[in-house]
FIDREN-583809 format. One record per residue (C-alpha): x, y, z. Coordinates in Angstrom, 2 decimals. Example, Ala and Ser with C-alpha at 12.3 -4.5 7.8 and 13.67 -1.06 7.14 Angstrom:
// FIDREN-583809
MARSE X Y Z
MARSE 12.30 -4.50 7.80
MARSE 13.67 -1.06 7.14
This chain:
// FIDREN-583809
MARSE X Y Z
MARSE -69.60 -62.02 65.25
MARSE -66.83 -60.54 67.39
MARSE -69.36 -58.43 69.31
MARSE -71.44 -61.54 70.08
MARSE -68.34 -63.41 71.31
MARSE -67.42 -60.46 73.55
MARSE -70.88 -60.41 75.14
MARSE -70.77 -64.15 75.80
MARSE -67.33 -63.86 77.46
MARSE -68.50 -60.93 79.57
MARSE -71.50 -62.88 80.76
MARSE -69.40 -65.88 81.81
MARSE -67.04 -63.56 83.64
MARSE -69.92 -62.22 85.68
MARSE -71.00 -65.73 86.59
MARSE -67.48 -66.82 87.51
MARSE -67.24 -63.86 89.93
MARSE -69.71 -65.65 92.19
MARSE -67.18 -68.47 92.57
MARSE -69.36 -70.96 90.74
MARSE -69.05 -72.52 87.32
MARSE -72.53 -73.54 86.19
MARSE -73.01 -76.34 83.71
MARSE -76.74 -76.81 83.32
MARSE -77.83 -79.66 81.10
MARSE -81.07 -80.17 79.20
MARSE -83.04 -81.58 82.15
MARSE -82.13 -78.70 84.50
MARSE -85.28 -76.82 83.61
MARSE -87.55 -79.65 84.73
MARSE -85.58 -80.48 87.87
MARSE -85.26 -76.81 88.86
MARSE -88.98 -76.27 88.49
MARSE -89.70 -79.35 90.64
MARSE -87.34 -78.15 93.41
MARSE -89.02 -74.75 93.46
MARSE -92.47 -76.25 93.67
MARSE -91.46 -78.39 96.67
MARSE -90.00 -75.45 98.61
MARSE -92.21 -73.91 101.28
MARSE -90.21 -70.69 101.40
MARSE -89.75 -69.85 97.74
MARSE -88.59 -66.34 97.09
MARSE -89.18 -64.41 93.86
MARSE -85.58 -65.30 93.01
MARSE -86.42 -68.97 93.52
MARSE -89.36 -68.73 91.16
MARSE -87.25 -66.99 88.54
MARSE -84.50 -69.58 88.77
MARSE -86.96 -72.47 88.71
MARSE -88.62 -71.14 85.58
MARSE -85.26 -70.73 83.87
MARSE -83.73 -74.09 84.68
MARSE -81.25 -72.96 87.40
MARSE -83.13 -73.70 90.61
MARSE -81.60 -77.18 90.88
MARSE -78.07 -75.80 90.76
MARSE -78.79 -73.13 93.34
MARSE -80.38 -75.60 95.80
MARSE -77.45 -77.96 95.46
MARSE -74.92 -75.24 96.13
MARSE -76.73 -73.56 99.00
MARSE -79.55 -71.26 99.83
MARSE -77.69 -68.23 101.12
MARSE -79.41 -65.06 100.04
MARSE -76.11 -63.51 98.97
MARSE -75.34 -66.35 96.66
MARSE -78.86 -66.29 95.25
MARSE -78.67 -62.55 94.70
MARSE -75.44 -62.88 92.73
MARSE -76.47 -65.83 90.59
MARSE -79.88 -64.32 89.82
MARSE -78.35 -61.01 88.80
MARSE -75.99 -62.90 86.48
MARSE -78.83 -65.00 85.09
MARSE -81.04 -61.96 84.51
MARSE -78.18 -60.13 82.85
MARSE -77.41 -63.14 80.66
MARSE -81.04 -63.45 79.58
MARSE -81.49 -59.74 78.88
MARSE -78.23 -59.49 76.96
MARSE -79.15 -62.58 74.93
MARSE -82.49 -61.01 74.02
MARSE -80.78 -57.78 73.00
MARSE -78.22 -59.61 70.88
MARSE -81.00 -61.60 69.22
MARSE -82.91 -58.43 68.42
MARSE -79.79 -56.79 66.99
MARSE -79.07 -59.80 64.79
MARSE -82.64 -59.80 63.45
MARSE -82.56 -56.04 62.93
MARSE -79.26 -56.38 61.09
MARSE -80.68 -59.05 58.78
MARSE -83.76 -56.94 58.04
MARSE -81.61 -53.86 57.47
MARSE -79.40 -55.71 54.99
MARSE -82.48 -56.97 53.21
MARSE -83.92 -53.46 53.01
MARSE -80.60 -51.95 51.96
MARSE -79.89 -54.45 49.18
MARSE -79.92 -53.36 45.55
MARSE -82.32 -55.11 43.19
MARSE -80.97 -55.56 39.65
MARSE -83.28 -55.72 36.65
MARSE -82.10 -56.95 33.27
MARSE -83.01 -55.42 29.94
MARSE -82.11 -56.34 26.39
MARSE -82.97 -53.52 24.02
MARSE -83.88 -55.09 20.69
MARSE -82.96 -53.87 17.27
MARSE -86.51 -52.54 16.92
MARSE -86.57 -49.64 19.44
MARSE -89.88 -48.33 20.73
MARSE -90.95 -45.72 23.25
MARSE -90.96 -48.31 26.02
MARSE -87.27 -49.21 25.69
MARSE -84.49 -47.73 23.59
MARSE -80.92 -46.44 23.72
MARSE -80.54 -42.72 23.06
MARSE -77.80 -40.95 21.11
MARSE -75.64 -40.77 24.25
MARSE -75.83 -44.53 24.76
MARSE -78.18 -44.31 27.75
MARSE -81.17 -46.55 28.40
MARSE -84.38 -44.60 27.95
MARSE -88.09 -45.31 27.73
MARSE -91.30 -45.61 29.73
MARSE -90.44 -49.08 31.05
MARSE -87.32 -47.76 32.79
MARSE -89.14 -44.68 34.07
MARSE -91.88 -46.86 35.52
MARSE -89.59 -49.42 37.17
MARSE -87.53 -46.70 38.80
MARSE -90.69 -45.09 40.17
MARSE -92.01 -48.41 41.49
MARSE -88.72 -48.92 43.31
MARSE -88.87 -45.37 44.71
MARSE -92.45 -45.82 45.93
MARSE -91.52 -49.15 47.57
MARSE -88.40 -47.68 49.19
MARSE -86.07 -50.05 47.33
MARSE -82.72 -49.49 45.68
MARSE -82.75 -50.66 42.07
MARSE -80.42 -50.77 39.08
MARSE -81.15 -51.62 35.45
MARSE -78.47 -53.68 33.73
MARSE -78.02 -54.59 30.09
MARSE -77.59 -58.24 29.14
MARSE -78.60 -60.76 26.49
MARSE -82.18 -61.98 26.65
MARSE -81.04 -65.63 26.55
MARSE -79.58 -65.16 30.05
MARSE -83.16 -64.65 31.26
MARSE -84.86 -67.37 29.27
MARSE -83.66 -69.79 26.62
MARSE -84.44 -72.92 24.65
MARSE -81.60 -75.34 25.34
MARSE -81.03 -77.64 22.35
MARSE -84.48 -76.78 21.05
MARSE -86.13 -77.78 24.32
MARSE -89.01 -75.92 25.96
MARSE -88.39 -72.50 27.47
MARSE -86.49 -72.50 30.74
MARSE -84.91 -69.98 33.11
MARSE -81.58 -68.57 31.93
MARSE -78.29 -68.50 33.81
MARSE -78.57 -64.79 34.62
MARSE -81.68 -65.37 36.73
MARSE -80.66 -68.74 38.12
MARSE -77.21 -67.42 38.97
MARSE -78.79 -64.41 40.73
MARSE -76.92 -61.93 38.57
MARSE -80.19 -60.00 38.56
MARSE -83.54 -60.28 40.31
MARSE -85.84 -59.78 37.36
MARSE -85.98 -59.38 33.59
MARSE -87.98 -56.56 32.05
MARSE -90.48 -56.69 29.20
MARSE -91.40 -60.32 28.76
MARSE -94.56 -62.03 27.59
MARSE -96.10 -64.69 29.81
MARSE -96.37 -68.10 28.13
MARSE -97.44 -71.49 29.43
MARSE -93.94 -72.85 28.78
MARSE -92.19 -70.07 30.67
MARSE -94.51 -70.36 33.65
MARSE -93.18 -73.86 34.30
MARSE -89.90 -72.41 35.60
MARSE -90.49 -68.67 36.02
MARSE -92.84 -66.22 37.75
MARSE -94.34 -63.05 36.31
MARSE -95.29 -59.70 37.76
MARSE -98.41 -57.65 37.42
MARSE -98.58 -56.52 33.75
MARSE -97.43 -52.98 33.09
MARSE -97.77 -52.57 29.30
MARSE -99.20 -54.28 26.24
MARSE -97.73 -55.00 22.83
MARSE -99.95 -56.90 20.44
MARSE -97.82 -58.25 17.65
MARSE -98.40 -61.32 15.46
MARSE -95.56 -63.59 14.41
MARSE -95.23 -64.60 10.77
MARSE -93.27 -66.88 8.49
MARSE -90.65 -65.26 6.26
MARSE -88.94 -66.78 3.23
MARSE -86.52 -65.66 0.57
MARSE -88.10 -63.49 -2.10
MARSE -89.80 -65.80 -4.59
MARSE -89.88 -68.69 -2.08
MARSE -87.25 -70.82 -3.88
MARSE -87.58 -73.71 -1.38
MARSE -91.37 -73.81 -1.88
MARSE -92.26 -73.41 1.78
MARSE -95.98 -73.89 2.39
MARSE -97.26 -72.16 5.59
MARSE -100.37 -74.38 5.46
MARSE -98.42 -77.64 5.28
MARSE -95.26 -77.74 7.38
MARSE -94.77 -81.49 7.32
MARSE -91.05 -82.36 7.53
MARSE -90.12 -78.69 7.12
MARSE -87.14 -76.95 8.78
MARSE -88.14 -73.70 10.50
MARSE -85.78 -71.09 11.96
MARSE -86.55 -69.63 15.38
MARSE -84.83 -67.19 17.76
MARSE -83.63 -68.62 21.07
MARSE -85.61 -67.23 24.01
MARSE -88.36 -65.55 21.98
MARSE -92.01 -66.42 22.56
MARSE -92.40 -66.85 18.79
MARSE -91.33 -70.43 19.39
MARSE -92.45 -73.92 18.44
MARSE -95.35 -73.71 20.92
MARSE -96.58 -70.58 19.17
MARSE -96.49 -72.26 15.75
MARSE -98.77 -74.91 17.21
MARSE -101.24 -72.13 18.15
MARSE -101.93 -71.23 14.51
MARSE -105.41 -69.74 14.25
MARSE -105.91 -71.41 10.85
MARSE -105.68 -74.97 9.55
MARSE -102.12 -76.20 9.17
MARSE -101.17 -79.72 8.16
MARSE -98.27 -81.23 10.07
MARSE -98.78 -79.49 13.42
MARSE -99.36 -82.80 15.16
MARSE -95.94 -84.07 14.07
MARSE -94.06 -80.81 14.61
MARSE -91.20 -81.32 17.07
MARSE -87.74 -79.99 17.89
MARSE -86.17 -81.94 15.03
MARSE -87.95 -79.56 12.66
MARSE -86.53 -76.48 14.36
MARSE -83.20 -74.67 14.11
MARSE -82.60 -72.10 16.86
MARSE -80.25 -69.12 16.54
MARSE -79.29 -66.71 19.33
MARSE -80.41 -63.51 17.57
MARSE -82.32 -62.05 14.62
MARSE -79.32 -61.78 12.28
MARSE -78.17 -65.38 12.70
MARSE -81.72 -66.64 12.24
MARSE -81.95 -64.96 8.87
MARSE -78.43 -66.08 8.03
MARSE -79.66 -69.66 8.38
MARSE -82.44 -68.81 5.94
MARSE -79.96 -67.25 3.55
MARSE -77.79 -70.39 3.70
MARSE -80.81 -72.66 3.07
MARSE -80.42 -74.36 6.46
MARSE -84.12 -73.65 6.98
MARSE -87.00 -73.17 4.55
MARSE -88.53 -70.30 6.53
MARSE -88.09 -68.33 9.73
MARSE -90.82 -67.49 12.22
MARSE -90.47 -64.11 14.00
MARSE -92.55 -61.18 15.20
MARSE -93.63 -58.90 12.36
MARSE -92.65 -55.72 14.25
MARSE -89.06 -56.94 14.51
MARSE -88.93 -57.71 10.80
MARSE -90.55 -54.40 9.83
MARSE -88.13 -52.44 12.02
MARSE -84.95 -54.15 10.84
MARSE -86.15 -54.69 7.25
MARSE -83.61 -57.24 6.07
MARSE -83.43 -57.20 2.27
MARSE -84.26 -60.21 0.12
MARSE -87.03 -61.67 2.28
MARSE -90.82 -61.53 2.35
MARSE -93.72 -62.59 4.55
MARSE -95.83 -65.57 3.59
MARSE -99.11 -66.85 5.01
MARSE -101.08 -65.42 7.93
MARSE -99.92 -64.03 11.24
MARSE -100.16 -66.06 14.46
MARSE -100.86 -64.55 17.88
MARSE -98.47 -66.17 20.35
MARSE -99.47 -64.38 23.56
MARSE -102.16 -62.12 25.04
MARSE -99.96 -59.09 24.45
MARSE -99.45 -58.11 28.10
MARSE -95.90 -57.28 29.18
MARSE -94.50 -58.37 32.55
MARSE -91.36 -58.42 34.64
MARSE -90.08 -62.00 34.83
MARSE -88.27 -63.50 37.83
MARSE -87.28 -66.72 39.59
MARSE -89.84 -68.83 41.41
MARSE -88.04 -68.24 44.74
MARSE -87.51 -64.49 44.36
MARSE -88.97 -62.03 46.89
MARSE -89.15 -59.19 44.39
MARSE -92.84 -59.76 43.57
MARSE -93.74 -59.27 47.26
MARSE -93.23 -55.53 46.94
MARSE -93.17 -54.93 43.16
MARSE -96.71 -56.13 42.47
MARSE -98.37 -54.41 45.42
MARSE -96.65 -51.11 44.62
MARSE -97.50 -51.27 40.91
MARSE -101.15 -52.06 41.69
MARSE -101.31 -49.09 44.07
MARSE -99.89 -46.81 41.36
MARSE -102.60 -47.98 38.96
MARSE -105.32 -47.44 41.55
MARSE -104.21 -43.92 42.49
MARSE -103.72 -42.89 38.85
MARSE -99.96 -42.36 38.99
MARSE -99.29 -45.07 36.41
MARSE -101.57 -43.40 33.86
MARSE -100.14 -39.93 34.50
MARSE -96.64 -41.30 33.93
MARSE -97.77 -42.91 30.69
MARSE -99.19 -39.61 29.43
MARSE -95.94 -37.85 30.30
MARSE -93.79 -40.54 28.69
MARSE -95.86 -40.33 25.51
MARSE -94.61 -36.75 25.08
MARSE -91.05 -37.26 26.33
MARSE -90.31 -40.23 24.07
MARSE -92.46 -39.14 21.12
MARSE -89.49 -39.04 18.70
MARSE -89.16 -42.83 19.03
MARSE -92.83 -43.47 18.38
MARSE -96.31 -43.40 19.94
MARSE -96.78 -44.93 23.38
MARSE -100.35 -44.50 24.61
MARSE -101.68 -47.55 22.77
MARSE -99.11 -49.64 24.69
MARSE -100.36 -48.45 28.09
MARSE -102.83 -50.58 29.99
MARSE -106.38 -49.30 30.27
């Protein structure tokens, strides 16, 4: 800003040296051009001044060549310096955009897998992080992966439909890693090119022996526990691939949301709900005692994993094109093979890689 002000002052100083203070209003361009066109002895300087709205001023003040030389030099200098300043401002904006750091959120769940986990030293590890870092490197972008709660990416406020969380809306980070695409989430969020798959049905779980007599085939007027922000939500229950009575009347009054796995099952333990509905892999990994699955599994999503971001974010402009190029040139698949070996102690990975 100070540099721009200095250039403007310098330019005015050069004009003032001619002994003239020029105050050209909006119609000067038209009047100057008309004066030039009426002149029978227009010089190149005249043409320049007429085209730039200063011919009227020059004609009013005199036609001495010395005066014209001085004013034209000042005008040319002013125009050239303005163009240079404009270019520098645009270059500066582009540079800042290129130099910015993109932050990506992750929330490692209690059920670690080779895609995302925390090692013994407390560091984030897994194929997802390896891949995102490589995408950023290929695109020439600076990126950081930050840990935060999943509800700050997407949540169900007061049992409402899924909506963008405060972490994304507040621009704390540019994207959230490892999310399924659902019709509800797409109303307020955008999704990247898929980079993994994780096919996992959600199921109902009750206390051992089912003391509250929950019937997975008739959920009329039944309280169900769900986890805030998970795609195993009320919309997924409605997708049951088998006949269930009561789906047409199922609404948010039948649902009790909790912010994590433990609190969801605590609600079941306290009889605040008759059953909870969560992904089977999460239950199998955590293995809370005193509970059992009941009924059939329900597929909530197509199983493809994406990076999730705001509707107005520019991150997909470079992330998607770079990821697609890595798939086309085989780099994605080579990285997946390598990660399968590097993270083997956590579990197999190849069946999670896209074909």
